[in-house]
C-alpha positions as CSV (number, residue, x, y, z in Angstrom):
1,M,42.9,4.2,17.6
2,K,40.1,2.7,15.6
3,K,37.4,4.8,14.1
4,E,34.3,3.7,12.1
5,I,32.2,5.8,9.9
6,I,28.7,4.5,9.1
7,I,26.8,5.9,6.1
8,T,23.2,5.0,6.2
9,I,21.7,4.4,2.7
10,D,18.1,5.5,3.0
11,E,15.7,6.3,0.2
12,E,16.8,9.9,0.2
13,L,20.4,9.0,-0.4
14,I,19.5,6.5,-2.9
15,K,17.7,9.2,-5.0
16,V,20.8,11.4,-4.6
17,A,22.9,8.7,-6.0
18,E,20.6,8.0,-8.9
19,R,20.5,11.6,-9.7
20,Y,24.3,11.6,-9.6
21,E,24.5,8.7,-12.0
22,A,22.0,10.4,-14.4
23,E,23.8,13.7,-14.4
24,T,27.4,12.5,-14.5
25,E,26.9,9.3,-16.4
26,K,28.9,7.5,-13.7
27,S,27.6,4.5,-11.7
28,V,25.8,4.5,-8.3
29,S,28.6,2.5,-6.9
30,H,31.1,5.2,-8.1
31,F,29.1,7.7,-6.1
32,F,29.1,5.6,-2.8
33,E,32.9,4.9,-3.3
34,H,33.9,8.5,-3.6
35,A,31.5,9.6,-0.9
36,G,33.2,7.3,1.4
37,Y,36.7,8.8,0.3
38,L,35.4,12.2,1.0
39,M,34.2,11.3,4.4
40,L,37.5,9.8,5.2
41,A,39.4,12.8,4.1
42,R,37.1,15.1,6.1
43,Y,37.3,13.2,9.4
44,S,40.9,11.9,9.0
45,V,40.2,8.4,9.9
46,A,43.2,6.4,11.2
47,P,44.7,3.6,9.0
48,E,43.2,1.0,11.1
49,G,39.7,2.6,10.9
50,G,36.7,0.9,9.2
51,L,34.0,2.1,6.8
52,S,30.5,0.6,6.9
53,F,27.8,1.1,4.2
54,V,24.4,0.0,5.7
55,K,21.1,-0.7,4.1
56,G,18.5,-2.2,6.1
57,K,19.9,-5.2,8.0
58,A,22.6,-5.7,5.4
59,S,26.1,-4.1,5.7
60,V,29.3,-4.2,3.9
61,Q,32.6,-3.6,5.7
62,E,35.4,-2.3,3.8
63,D,39.0,-2.2,4.8
64,V,40.0,1.5,4.0
65,W,43.6,1.9,5.3
66,A,44.7,2.2,1.7
67,A,42.1,4.8,0.9
68,E,43.2,6.9,3.9
69,S,46.8,6.9,2.7
70,Q,45.6,8.4,-0.7
71,K,44.4,12.0,-0.1
72,V,41.6,13.0,-2.5
73,P,42.9,15.8,-4.7
74,E,40.9,19.0,-4.5
75,E,40.1,19.0,-8.2
76,Q,38.7,15.4,-8.0
77,E,36.5,16.4,-5.1
78,A,35.3,19.4,-7.1
79,C,34.6,17.4,-10.1
80,I,32.5,14.9,-7.9
81,L,30.5,17.7,-6.4
82,R,30.0,19.7,-9.6
83,K,26.7,19.2,-11.3
84,K,26.8,18.7,-15.0
85,P,23.8,20.3,-17.0
86,M,20.9,17.9,-17.5
87,S,20.2,16.7,-21.0
88,S,16.8,17.3,-22.6
89,K,15.8,13.7,-21.8
90,Q,16.8,14.0,-18.2
91,I,14.9,17.3,-17.9
92,V,11.7,15.8,-19.3
93,Q,12.0,12.9,-16.9
94,A,12.7,15.2,-14.0
95,F,9.7,17.3,-14.7
96,A,7.5,14.2,-14.8
97,E,8.8,13.1,-11.5
98,Y,8.3,16.7,-10.1
99,L,4.8,16.9,-11.5
100,H,4.0,13.5,-10.0
101,E,5.1,14.5,-6.5
102,Y,3.4,18.0,-6.8
103,L,0.1,16.4,-7.7
104,E,0.4,13.9,-4.9
105,G,0.2,16.8,-2.5
106,V,-3.0,18.3,-4.0
107,T,-5.8,17.5,-1.7
108,D,-8.4,19.9,-2.9
109,E,-11.6,18.1,-3.9
110,Y,-12.6,18.3,-7.6
111,Q,-15.8,20.3,-7.9
112,W,-17.7,21.0,-11.2
113,K,-21.1,22.3,-11.1
114,Y,-23.0,21.9,-14.4
115,E,-26.4,22.2,-16.0
116,V,-27.0,21.4,-19.6
117,N,-29.4,23.4,-21.9
118,P,-32.9,21.9,-22.3
119,E,-32.2,21.8,-26.1
120,S,-29.6,19.0,-25.3
121,Y,-32.0,16.7,-23.6
122,V,-32.2,13.2,-25.0
123,D,-34.2,10.1,-24.3
124,W,-31.2,7.9,-23.5
125,M,-29.7,10.1,-20.6
126,N,-30.9,9.7,-17.0
127,P,-32.9,13.0,-16.4
128,K,-31.3,13.2,-13.0
129,L,-28.0,13.8,-14.6
130,Y,-28.9,16.9,-16.6
131,S,-27.5,18.9,-13.7
132,G,-25.0,18.1,-11.0
133,E,-22.1,19.1,-8.9
134,T,-20.5,15.9,-7.5
135,D,-17.6,13.9,-8.8
136,A,-20.0,10.9,-9.1
137,E,-22.6,12.6,-11.2
138,C,-19.8,14.0,-13.6
139,N,-18.5,10.4,-14.1
140,E,-21.9,9.0,-14.8
141,F,-22.9,11.7,-17.1
142,L,-19.6,11.5,-19.2
143,E,-19.6,7.6,-19.2
144,C,-23.2,7.8,-20.6
145,C,-22.2,10.2,-23.3
146,G,-19.1,8.1,-24.2
147,A,-21.2,4.9,-24.5
148,A,-23.8,6.6,-26.7
149,L,-21.1,8.2,-28.9
150,N,-19.3,5.0,-29.5
151,R,-22.5,3.1,-30.1
152,G,-23.5,5.8,-32.7
153,I,-20.2,5.2,-34.4
154,D,-20.5,1.5,-34.5
155,E,-24.2,1.6,-35.7
156,G,-23.8,4.4,-38.2
157,N,-26.3,6.4,-36.4
158,S,-25.5,10.1,-37.1
159,Q,-28.3,11.4,-35.0
160,L,-27.1,9.6,-31.9
161,V,-23.5,10.8,-32.5
162,F,-24.7,14.3,-32.9
163,E,-26.8,14.1,-29.6
164,A,-23.8,12.7,-27.6
165,I,-21.4,15.4,-29.0
166,R,-23.8,18.3,-28.3
167,L,-24.5,16.9,-24.7
168,C,-21.0,16.5,-23.7
169,M,-19.8,19.8,-25.1
170,D,-22.7,21.4,-23.3
171,W,-21.5,19.9,-20.1
172,V,-18.9,22.6,-20.1
173,G,-20.9,25.2,-21.7
174,A,-19.0,24.9,-24.9
175,F,-21.6,24.0,-27.5
176,Y,-24.1,26.7,-28.0
177,D,-22.5,29.6,-30.1
178,F,-22.9,33.0,-28.5
179,R,-25.7,31.8,-26.1
180,R,-23.8,30.3,-23.2
181,G,-20.4,31.5,-22.2
182,P,-17.5,32.7,-24.4
183,Q,-17.4,29.6,-26.7
184,K,-17.8,30.3,-30.3
185,G,-17.9,27.9,-33.4
186,N,-18.5,24.5,-32.0
187,E,-22.2,24.4,-32.7
188,T,-21.7,25.8,-36.3
189,V,-19.0,23.2,-37.0
190,V,-20.9,20.2,-35.6
191,K,-24.0,21.1,-37.3
192,E,-22.4,21.7,-40.8
193,I,-20.7,18.1,-40.5
194,L,-24.0,16.7,-39.6
195,E,-25.9,18.3,-42.4
196,N,-23.4,17.2,-45.1
197,G,-23.8,13.7,-44.0
198,T,-20.2,12.9,-42.8
199,L,-20.6,13.1,-39.1
200,V,-20.2,9.5,-38.4
201,E,-17.2,9.2,-40.7
202,F,-15.8,12.2,-39.2
203,I,-15.9,10.9,-35.5
204,Q,-14.9,7.4,-36.5
205,R,-11.7,8.8,-38.2
206,N,-10.8,10.7,-35.2
207,R,-11.4,7.7,-32.9
208,E,-9.0,5.9,-35.0
209,H,-6.4,8.6,-34.7
210,I,-6.8,8.4,-30.9
211,L,-6.5,4.7,-30.7
212,A,-3.3,4.8,-32.9
213,G,-1.8,7.7,-30.8
214,N,-1.9,10.1,-33.8
215,I,-3.1,13.1,-31.8
216,E,-1.7,15.6,-34.2
217,S,-4.0,14.2,-36.9
218,L,-7.2,15.1,-35.0
219,D,-9.4,17.5,-36.9
220,Y,-9.9,19.9,-34.1
221,Y,-8.8,20.9,-30.7
222,T,-10.9,23.3,-28.6
223,S,-12.1,22.8,-25.0
224,G,-15.2,21.4,-26.4
225,W,-13.7,19.0,-28.7
226,A,-11.3,17.9,-25.9
227,I,-14.4,16.6,-24.1
228,V,-15.5,14.6,-27.2
229,W,-12.1,13.0,-27.6
230,Y,-12.0,12.2,-23.9
231,I,-15.2,10.3,-23.9
232,L,-14.3,8.4,-26.9
233,A,-11.3,6.8,-25.1
234,P,-11.2,7.8,-21.3
235,D,-8.2,5.5,-20.6
236,R,-6.1,7.5,-23.2
237,M,-7.2,11.0,-23.3
238,V,-7.5,14.1,-21.0
239,I,-10.0,16.9,-20.6
240,L,-7.8,19.8,-21.3
241,G,-8.9,23.5,-21.4
242,S,-7.1,26.7,-20.7
243,R,-7.6,26.2,-16.9
244,E,-5.9,22.9,-16.8
245,V,-3.0,24.2,-19.1
246,Y,-2.7,27.2,-16.8
247,G,-2.3,24.9,-13.7
248,L,0.3,22.7,-15.5
249,N,2.3,25.8,-16.6
250,K,2.3,27.1,-13.0
251,I,4.0,23.9,-11.9
252,L,6.4,24.1,-14.9
253,V,7.5,27.6,-14.0
254,E,8.2,26.4,-10.4
255,F,10.2,23.4,-11.7
256,A,12.3,25.5,-14.1
257,E,13.2,28.0,-11.3
258,K,14.1,25.2,-8.9
259,Y,16.3,23.4,-11.4
260,N,17.7,26.7,-12.8
261,I,16.6,25.7,-16.3
262,E,16.8,28.6,-18.8
263,K,15.6,26.8,-21.9
264,L,13.0,24.1,-21.7
265,P,13.1,21.1,-24.0
266,R,10.5,21.2,-26.8
267,E,8.9,18.1,-25.2
268,I,7.6,20.2,-22.1
269,N,7.7,23.7,-23.7
270,F,3.8,23.4,-23.9
271,G,2.7,27.0,-24.4
272,Q,-0.6,28.6,-23.2
273,L,-4.2,29.0,-24.5
274,V,-4.9,32.5,-23.2
275,Y,-3.7,35.9,-24.4
276,R,-2.2,38.8,-22.3
277,E,-5.4,40.2,-21.2
278,N,-6.6,37.0,-19.6
279,R,-6.0,36.6,-15.9
280,R,-4.5,33.2,-16.5
281,F,-1.9,34.6,-18.8
282,I,1.8,33.7,-17.7
283,E,4.5,36.1,-18.9
284,G,7.2,34.5,-20.9
285,I,5.2,31.5,-22.1
286,K,4.2,31.4,-25.8
287,Y,0.6,31.9,-26.8
288,V,-0.6,29.0,-28.9
289,Y,-3.3,30.2,-31.4
290,T,-3.1,28.0,-34.5
291,P,-5.1,24.7,-34.7
292,K,-2.0,22.8,-35.5
293,G,0.0,24.3,-32.6
294,K,-2.8,23.5,-30.3
295,L,-2.8,19.9,-31.3
296,K,1.0,19.7,-30.8
297,M,0.6,21.1,-27.3
298,Y,-2.3,18.6,-26.7
299,K,0.1,15.8,-27.8
300,K,2.9,17.0,-25.6
301,I,0.9,17.4,-22.4
302,L,-0.9,14.0,-23.0
303,K,2.5,12.2,-23.2
304,V,3.7,13.8,-20.0
305,L,0.5,13.1,-18.1
306,N,0.5,9.4,-19.2
307,S,3.9,9.2,-17.7
308,V,2.7,10.6,-14.5
309,K,-0.3,8.3,-14.6
310,D,1.9,5.3,-14.7
311,M,4.1,6.7,-11.8
312,G,1.2,7.3,-9.5
313,G,-1.1,4.4,-10.3
314,Y,-3.9,6.6,-11.6
315,T,-6.6,4.6,-13.4
316,C,-6.8,7.3,-16.1
317,C,-5.4,10.8,-17.0
318,H,-8.7,12.4,-16.1
319,E,-7.8,11.9,-12.4
320,I,-4.8,14.1,-13.1
321,D,-6.5,16.7,-15.2
322,R,-8.9,17.1,-12.4
323,K,-6.1,18.1,-10.0
324,L,-4.7,20.5,-12.7
325,F,-8.3,22.0,-12.9
326,M,-8.2,22.7,-9.2
327,I,-4.6,24.2,-9.3
328,G,-5.6,26.4,-12.3
329,Q,-8.5,28.1,-10.6
């Protein structure tokens, strides 16, 4: 009696095989070979049987009478099925893939309603953009701020640089000390740098750090300065505040639970920007409070999001941080 087993190699099975290769350091062909043996042992195929691996229209027939005569030892089967712990590199890659798939399923529309303070008004901004709530208005506003800031650096125009910084920080209510929202310190810092005559050099230096990828060398990281760094190089940077970090950590917690990961690699052990009393605090995640620690966190997140950007075909990381913003609400 002749029997034939057909294993259809679809995209899902290919992913399983690739994961097997990554976790066991054995080849994909090794996976399919032993998958066939296991099927033979389970269904007791007769010596004259055949085994067919099919992918699309192509198929490979194998004479497996010899395989049937050799029973797969129980310990060998157990070894094949047992998962080895993932390395740190594999965990980081797996999280990037998980994050990509998760974000692909986010359909909520990004919404940010803003209105800048009249003190921030300038003659180079379209007055219609001083307030808005659509994605298009936000994009046009930030593009205008970025063009002015980069132009101010190139021309050595400290007043233009100051105006662009003040305006983009005010977009998130993060410029005026004590007068709007909980932000403190940005207005004082920016005005001190302006008054000592080094604002252009300060911003130019930080632009060079961004273009060179030296994120940890940036002078500041707050939600306000994150806007400044973003408009300097929107193709490289992200808008990253406590809400986006909270959204990212929510996904990270789900990932760790799914993969039964007790200790995260340092590359994705980001930390959080809020303390225990905040409603966005997540138990078990370290609170990052030092300026150096925040810059390290910023660099880690930026690296992961750039990987996701490449996977998903996003034009910039801001498309991703918008989704994190919606998740972190």
